[in-house]
C-alpha positions in Angstrom: 3.8 -21.4 16.8 0.7 -22.2 14.8 1.1 -24.9 12.2 -1.2 -26.8 10.0 -1.2 -29.2 7.1 -1.8 -28.7 3.5 -4.4 -30.8 1.6 -1.5 -33.1 0.6 -0.5 -33.5 4.2 2.7 -31.4 4.3 3.2 -29.3 7.4 2.6 -25.5 6.8 3.2 -22.5 9.0 1.1 -19.5 7.9 3.0 -16.1 7.5 0.9 -13.6 9.5 1.2 -9.9 8.7 3.2 -8.1 11.4 4.0 -4.7 9.8 2.6 -2.7 6.9 5.0 0.1 5.9 2.8 3.1 5.2 5.8 5.2 3.9 6.2 2.7 1.0 2.4 2.5 0.4 1.2 4.2 -2.7 -2.5 3.8 -1.9 -3.3 1.6 -4.9 -5.8 -0.5 -2.9 -4.8 -3.8 -4.4 -4.2 -5.4 -1.1 -7.3 -3.9 0.4 -9.4 -5.5 -2.5 -7.8 -8.9 -2.3 -7.9 -9.4 1.5 -10.6 -11.9 2.4 -10.8 -10.6 6.0 -11.3 -7.2 7.7 -7.5 -6.8 8.2 -7.0 -3.6 6.1 -8.4 -0.1 5.8 -7.7 2.9 3.6 -6.7 5.9 5.6 -5.5 9.4 4.8 -1.8 10.2 5.3 -0.5 13.7 5.4 2.5 14.3 3.2 5.5 16.4 4.3 5.9 19.2 1.8 9.0 21.4 2.0 7.6 23.9 -0.5 4.6 25.6 1.2 3.7 27.3 -2.1 3.1 23.9 -3.8 -0.5 23.7 -4.9 -0.6 19.9 -5.0 -2.7 17.9 -2.5 -1.0 17.6 0.9 -2.8 14.3 1.7 -3.1 10.9 0.1 -4.9 7.6 0.9 -2.7 4.7 2.1 -3.4 1.2 3.4 -3.3 0.6 7.2 -3.7 -2.4 9.4 -7.2 -2.0 10.9 -7.4 -5.4 12.6 -4.1 -7.3 12.5 -5.5 -10.1 14.7 -7.9 -11.0 11.8 -5.1 -12.1 9.6 -5.4 -15.7 8.4 -1.9 -15.9 6.9 -2.9 -16.3 3.3 -0.3 -13.8 2.1 -2.5 -12.5 -0.7 -1.7 -8.9 0.3 2.0 -9.3 -0.2 1.6 -11.1 -3.5 -0.3 -8.2 -5.0 1.7 -5.3 -3.4 3.9 -3.6 -6.0 6.0 -1.8 -3.3 6.8 -4.6 -0.9 5.0 -2.9 2.1 4.3 -6.1 4.1 6.4 -7.9 6.7 5.3 -11.4 7.9 6.1 -13.7 10.8 4.7 -17.0 12.1 2.4 -16.6 15.1 
């Protein structure tokens, strides 16, 4: 497990992103904008429509993990996510 110390000397274990739930994602892009690394990407997700006569768009943009190994454990993505899409775990 990776641990470090805060500026005050307290031990700290960073919470790295392990899962991003795209079903919950509304594609607001808040996490994408706040991430200081290349962790996230906006991708197109096809929606399941039961009514084929529906004229609404069948696709939407959602956030996806593009490079999970680039996570530095800052947790900024989860703090700005209005839907709680992120799951974290120590390395």
